[in-house]
C-alpha positions in Angstrom: -39.4 -13.6 -29.2 -38.6 -17.2 -28.6 -35.4 -18.4 -27.1 -33.2 -20.2 -29.2 -32.2 -23.7 -27.5 -28.5 -24.1 -27.2 -27.0 -27.3 -26.6 -25.5 -28.1 -23.4 -21.8 -29.8 -23.5 -22.1 -33.0 -22.6 -20.3 -33.7 -19.0 -17.4 -36.2 -18.8 -18.0 -39.5 -17.5 -15.1 -40.4 -14.7 -14.7 -43.9 -13.2 -15.8 -43.9 -9.5 -12.8 -43.4 -7.2 -11.6 -46.5 -5.0 -12.0 -45.8 -1.5 -7.9 -45.6 -1.1 -7.8 -43.1 -3.9 -10.5 -40.8 -2.3 -8.7 -41.1 1.3 -5.5 -39.8 -0.4 -7.3 -37.0 -2.1 -9.2 -36.2 1.4 -5.7 -36.0 3.0 -4.0 -33.6 0.5 -7.0 -31.7 0.9 -6.9 -31.5 4.8 -3.1 -31.1 4.7 -3.6 -27.3 4.2 -4.5 -27.0 7.5 -0.8 -27.1 8.0 -0.4 -24.0 7.0 -2.6 -22.5 10.1 0.5 -22.6 12.6 2.1 -20.4 10.1 -0.4 -17.8 10.0 -0.4 -18.0 13.7 3.1 -17.5 13.9 2.8 -14.2 11.4 0.3 -12.9 14.3 3.7 -13.1 17.0 5.4 -11.5 14.6 3.3 -9.1 14.4 3.2 -8.6 18.4 6.8 -8.5 17.7 6.5 -4.7 15.5 3.8 -3.7 17.8 6.6 -4.0 20.5 9.3 -2.1 18.1 6.7 0.1 17.2 6.2 1.4 20.8 9.8 1.6 21.5 11.3 3.6 18.8 8.2 6.1 19.4 9.2 5.9 23.3 13.0 6.6 22.0 11.7 9.5 19.6 9.9 11.3 22.4 12.7 10.9 24.9 15.2 12.6 22.4 13.0 15.5 21.6 12.0 16.0 25.6 15.9 15.5 26.7 18.1 16.4 23.6 15.6 18.9 22.3 18.5 20.9 21.0 20.3 18.7 19.5 17.5 17.5 17.5 17.5 18.3 14.2 14.4 18.1 11.2 16.2 15.3 9.2 16.7 12.9 12.2 12.8 13.5 13.1 12.0 12.7 9.6 14.3 9.5 9.5 12.2 8.3 12.7 8.9 8.9 11.7 9.7 7.0 8.3 11.1 4.2 10.4 7.8 4.3 12.7 5.9 4.3 9.0 7.7 1.4 7.8 6.7 -0.2 11.0 3.2 0.3 10.5 3.4 -0.7 6.5 5.1 -4.2 7.4 2.5 -4.5 9.6 -0.3 -3.9 7.3 1.8 -6.2 4.9 1.5 -8.9 7.5 -2.3 -8.6 8.1 -3.2 -8.9 4.2 -1.3 -12.2 4.3 -2.5 -13.5 7.6 -6.2 -12.5 6.2 -5.9 -12.9 2.9 -3.4 -15.9 2.7 -6.2 -18.2 5.4 -9.0 -16.9 3.3 -7.7 -18.0 -0.1 -5.7 -21.3 0.9 -7.1 -22.6 4.5 -10.4 -21.7 5.0 -13.1 -19.2 5.0 -13.6 -16.3 7.7 -17.1 -15.8 8.5 -17.3 -12.5 8.7 -19.8 -11.4 6.3 -21.6 -8.2 7.4 -19.5 -7.5 9.5 -19.2 -3.2 10.2 -15.0 -4.0 10.1 -14.6 -6.3 7.4 -12.0 -5.2 4.8 -13.4 -4.4 1.6 -10.9 -5.9 -0.8 -11.3 -9.4 1.4 -14.9 -9.5 -0.3 -13.3 -10.5 -3.4 -9.9 -11.4 -2.7 -7.9 -14.7 -4.5 -4.7 -15.4 -5.3 -4.4 -12.8 -8.1 -5.8 -10.2 -6.1 -3.5 -11.2 -3.0 -0.5 -10.9 -5.4 -0.9 -7.7 -6.7 -2.0 -6.5 -3.5 1.3 -7.8 -1.7 3.3 -6.1 -4.3 1.5 -2.9 -4.0 2.7 -3.1 -0.1 6.2 -4.1 -0.8 6.7 -1.2 -3.4 5.6 1.2 -0.6 7.8 -0.2 2.2 10.4 -0.1 -0.5 9.6 3.6 -1.1 10.4 4.2 2.5 13.4 2.9 2.7 14.2 4.7 -0.4 13.3 8.3 0.9 14.9 7.4 3.6 18.3 6.7 1.6 17.6 9.8 -0.2 17.5 12.1 3.3 20.8 10.6 4.0 22.6 11.0 1.0 21.5 14.9 0.1 25.3 15.8 0.7 26.6 12.5 0.0 30.5 13.1 -1.2 30.7 16.3 0.4 33.9 16.3 3.2 31.8 18.1 5.5 28.5 16.2 5.4 26.8 15.0 8.7 25.6 11.2 8.7 22.4 11.0 10.3 21.8 7.3 10.8 25.5 6.7 11.0 25.1 4.0 8.0 27.7 4.3 5.4 26.2 4.8 1.2 28.0 4.7 -1.6 26.9 5.6 -5.5 26.7 2.4 -6.3 24.6 1.2 -3.1 22.1 4.0 -3.9 21.7 3.4 -7.4 21.6 -0.4 -6.9 18.5 0.3 -4.4 16.7 2.7 -7.0 17.1 -0.4 -9.3 15.4 -2.7 -7.1 12.8 -0.2 -6.2 12.1 0.1 -10.4 12.4 -4.0 -10.6 9.2 -4.2 -7.8 6.7 -1.5 -9.7 7.6 -3.5 -12.9 6.6 -6.5 -11.2 3.6 -5.1 -9.7 2.7 -3.6 -13.2 3.4 -7.2 -14.2 0.8 -8.7 -11.6 -1.9 -6.4 -12.3 -1.3 -6.9 -16.0 -2.0 -10.5 -15.6 -4.8 -10.4 -12.8 -6.3 -8.5 -15.6 -6.3 -10.7 -18.7 -7.4 -13.4 -16.4 -10.4 -11.4 -15.4 -10.8 -10.5 -19.3 -10.7 -14.5 -20.4 -13.0 -15.6 -17.3 -15.5 -13.0 -18.6 -14.9 -13.8 -22.4 -15.9 -17.6 -21.7 -18.5 -17.2 -19.5 -20.2 -14.9 -22.3 -19.4 -17.7 -24.9 -21.4 -20.3 -22.8 -24.3 -17.9 -21.5 -27.4 -18.7 -23.4 -28.4 -16.8 -26.6 -32.2 -15.1 -26.6 -33.7 -13.8 -29.7 
């Protein structure tokens, strides 16, 4: 079968840029390095979360060892959920640091490294947004679960407050509403990303050579 020739689109002709315009363009391009200190600052924030995790874990162990008779299942569960909350925020920081630097600043040369994150090989702005949205939903779920444990007897006269915080019906309702907004936003971002990929694949198929 013979190949049907296809006419390639004629490239647009542009006037050669002046040195001044080229210099401004290079300056704007290299301005992306201004974000590097921001990601380094997030690394410091992650170190702070490591310290917070260690302190909370030490506090939990001290309560169980020295005041075991006063420790309840609900208090232990809330403490563990607090530790999970810190870990999920640390995961969010890692995604922002690595994914943001890779997407907006410079490529990280770790191809073939055994510890390379799987998602980093196909990361882009849309994928990063979806993953961040999913991480935020996970963090919101932990906070909502902690609230549900605390408000199990909300309104009862003899209910014990485990965390010492005050909850109201309106406050709990708004937490649920905000959590649902996070979920809807993540679904919308995932749908937009899927539509973008489909449109890119369709455009690639249109410009692909046709073989008879």
